[in-house]
C-alpha positions in Angstrom: 0.0 0.0 0.0 1.2 3.5 -0.7 1.9 6.1 2.0 -0.7 8.9 2.1 0.1 11.7 -0.3 2.4 9.5 -2.4 1.7 9.3 -6.1 0.9 6.0 -7.7 3.4 4.7 -10.2 1.0 5.1 -13.1 0.3 8.8 -12.4 2.7 11.2 -14.0 2.8 14.9 -13.1 3.7 15.6 -16.8 0.6 14.2 -18.3 -2.4 16.5 -18.7 -5.8 15.1 -19.5 -7.8 16.9 -22.0 -11.3 18.2 -21.1 -12.8 15.8 -23.6 -11.2 12.9 -21.9 -12.4 14.2 -18.5 -16.0 14.4 -19.9 -15.8 10.9 -21.3 -14.6 9.6 -18.0 -17.5 11.3 -16.2 -19.9 9.9 -18.7 -18.5 6.4 -18.2 -18.8 6.8 -14.5 -22.4 8.0 -14.7 -23.4 5.2 -17.1 -21.8 2.7 -14.8 -23.6 4.0 -11.8 -26.9 3.9 -13.7 -26.2 0.3 -14.7 -25.4 -0.7 -11.1 -28.4 1.1 -9.6 -30.8 -0.1 -12.2 -29.6 -3.7 -11.7 -30.0 -3.4 -8.0 -33.5 -1.8 -8.3 -34.4 -4.6 -10.8 -33.4 -7.2 -8.3 -35.3 -5.5 -5.5 -38.5 -5.1 -7.6 -38.3 -8.7 -8.8 -37.9 -9.9 -5.2 -40.8 -7.7 -4.1 -43.0 -9.0 -6.9 -42.1 -12.6 -6.0 -42.3 -12.4 -2.2 -45.0 -9.8 -1.6 -47.1 -10.0 -4.8 -48.3 -6.4 -4.7 -51.9 -5.9 -5.9 -51.6 -2.3 -7.0 -52.8 -1.8 -10.6 -49.7 0.1 -11.5 -47.3 -2.5 -10.2 -47.4 -4.8 -13.2 -46.3 -1.9 -15.4 -43.7 -0.4 -13.0 -41.7 -3.4 -11.7 -39.9 -4.2 -15.1 -38.8 -0.6 -15.6 -35.4 -1.1 -13.8 -34.8 -4.1 -16.0 -35.4 -2.0 -19.1 -33.0 0.6 -17.8 -30.4 -2.1 -17.2 -30.8 -3.3 -20.8 -30.3 0.2 -22.1 -27.5 1.3 -19.8 -25.3 -1.8 -20.4 -24.6 -1.1 -24.1 -24.2 2.6 -23.4 -21.7 1.9 -20.7 -19.8 -0.6 -22.9 -19.6 1.8 -25.8 -18.5 4.7 -23.6 -15.9 2.5 -21.8 -14.5 1.3 -25.1 -14.3 4.9 -26.4 -12.5 5.9 -23.2 -10.0 3.0 -23.5 -9.4 3.8 -27.2 -8.5 7.5 -26.4 -5.9 6.6 -23.7 -2.4 6.4 -24.9 0.4 4.5 -23.3 3.2 6.7 -21.8 6.2 7.5 -24.0 9.5 5.7 -23.3 10.9 8.9 -21.7 8.0 9.3 -19.3 8.0 5.7 -17.9 8.5 5.5 -14.2 11.8 4.1 -13.1 10.4 1.0 -11.4 8.9 -0.2 -14.7 12.4 -0.9 -15.9 12.9 -3.6 -13.3 11.8 -7.2 -14.0 9.3 -8.8 -11.7 
């Protein structure tokens, strides 16, 4: 584990991230959160439907909504994540940290 305030080996003070890369990272993070929360809500509504069998007239239309959100957010997250990974460039030879030169 690293000491508090110490930089990780992969972070370089010379690299500057573009605003577009920052926006993409935020979009990936938000899509990932939507995916996780919609999946959790889908599981909760499915368990509620199975165990409690609500009799409200709107329940039959409402309980699958988180599952639809999961189905929509999964490809959105995957596309955004692939785009984020494609825009990342490996560091140049001159900017590699010193400990990367050592064999494992």
